[in-house]
N, C-alpha and C positions, 0 to 999 in steps of 0.2 A: 503494500500500500504506499502511496505517495505521502511524504511528510507534508504537514501544512505549515508554511514558512511565512512569517511576518517579517518584513524589511523596513528598518527605520533609517532615514536619511536626512541630510541637510543641505545637499548641493546638487550637483549635476546629475548623480545617479549612474556614473559609468560602471560602478561595481554592481548596482542593481541590473544594469543591462547585460552584464556578463552572466549573472544568474538567469535571467529571462532567455538569453540566447542558449544557454546550456540546457535548459528545460525544454525549450523548443526543438533542439537538435536531439533530444533523448539522451544526453550525456548526464543528465541529473535527474533522478526519480523524486521529485517534489513539485509542490504547487505553491506559488506565491499567492496567498489569499488576501494580503492586505500590505499596502505601503504607507507608512506614516512619515510626515515631514513637520518639524517645528519651524520651518521657514516657508512662506507661500510662494515665494519666487523660485523655490528649488526646482530645476528641470527635471529631476527625478520623478516628480509628481506627473509630468507630462509623459514621461517614459512609460510610467504605470498604466496611465490612462490609454495610451496607444496600444498596450498589451491587454486591454480590458480587466485590468487589476483594480480592485477597489482602493480608494486613497482616503487619507485622513489628514487634514491640516490641524496641528494641534500646538498653538504657540504657548511659550512660557510667559511672554510679556504681559497678558492680561492677570496673571497670578502676581507677578512681582509688583505690578502697578496697583493691584488691589490689595497689597500687604499680606498675600498668602505666601506660603512656604514652597520650597522645591519638593518637600515631601507631599504636600497638598497635590502639586502637579503630577508627581509620580503616581499617586494613588488614583487620581482621576484618569491618567493615561493607562494604567493598569486595567481599569474597568472597561475602557474602550478596546484594548488589545484582547482581553480575555473573550470578548464576543466573537472574536475570529477563530477562537479554539486553536491556537498555534501549538505545533509540537516543537518549533524552533523559532527563536527570535534572533535576527541577524542585524546587528549594528554595522552599517556600511556608510561610513562617513557621517554618522550621527554625532553632532556636536553638543552633547550634554551628558554629564556625568549622572548616572542613576543612583539613588539612595537605596537602601534596604526596603523601603516602601514599595518599590518596583521589583527589585531583585528577588526578595523573598517569596514573591507570588509565582515566579517561574523558575524555581531551583534547577540549576545545571541545564537550562534551556536558552540561555541568553549567551551569544557569542559576538565578538567584536574584531573587526579588521583594522590593524594598526600598522602604519608605514614605518616601522623600525623593528629591530630584532628584540627578542626577550631581554629585559634588564637594561635597555638602552633607550634614551630619549622618550620616556613616557609623556603624555599629554600632547599640547597643540605644536605645530610647527616642526614635527619630527623630521620631515624630509630635509628641510633647510638646516636644521641643526645637525643632522648626519653629515650633510655636505660640507658644512663649516667645520666640524670636527675632523673631517678628512683633510681639508685645506691646512689645518693646523698640525697634521700629523698625528692625531690622537685615534683615528680609527682608519681600518684598511678597506671598509666596504660598509654599505648600508643593508638594507633589507625590509621585510615585512612579515607580519605574523597574523595568525588568527587565534584569539584566546577566549576562554571563558571569562565572563565579566563577573568581577567582585567589586565591593565597595572601593578598594584601592585602585587607583587608575592604571590601567594597562598592566596589570600584575597578575592576572589569573592563569590557570593551567594552560599551557600552549598546546593547540591542537595541530597547527601546521606552521611552518615558517619557510622563508626562502631568503637566501643571501643575494643581494644585488650589487655587482661591482661597481665602485666608482672609478672611472678612468682617469689618468693623469690630465688630459685635455678636456674632461667634461666641464660643461657649463651646468648651473644648477637645473636648467630647463631640460637639457639632455639626460641628466641622471633622473629627474622627476619623471620624465616620459617613460623611461625604462622601468622605474619603480612601479609606476601605475599599471604597466603591461604585467609585471609580475603579480601584482595585487588581483588583477582580474583573472589570472590562472589559479592563484592560491585561494581565493575565496570560493570558487567552484568546488576545488579539491577539498577544502575544510567542510563546507556545507555537504557534499556527498558523504564524507566520513561520518558527520554528525547525523545525517538522515539514516545511513546504514546502521548506526548504533542504537537507533530508536527501538 
């Protein structure tokens, strides 16, 4: 049976597209049943709509402006996501750190794609920080990983990872393009493994 997948995005949705393409090609036995974005302008919402996948725009701003907490936001989003009955929740460029109010409701079912290797460059701007560390001689390569999500940022159990070389004449843009290509392959591999273990 195909796993029911909810994908959370904040941007262009290229990793979402990689999953949609893999499902369409029969390379991934899963069904994306909902795409959630916390940004209305995220192009990933259009990608989902083009694939006839239901979408949900769920912004944090009304909560912060209304004096409500991140936990309130997480609890309310939990209720909306639960309605999709997900087997797996994939954070694919989702720019929001979840509290236990969300994570405890989906134990061992939330995974995240992060553009750095385990133990290196957690949080935002990981690609740029990897590149700058290479320029300073502090690292020999970059990479990406998919990991289980825990309250500590980018620190959960690693499901899959891929090293991406940084070449001596690389610009940040060239390195970033190669890393994104690796992410698109890795997220399919990791979601396939997660679905097979259900």
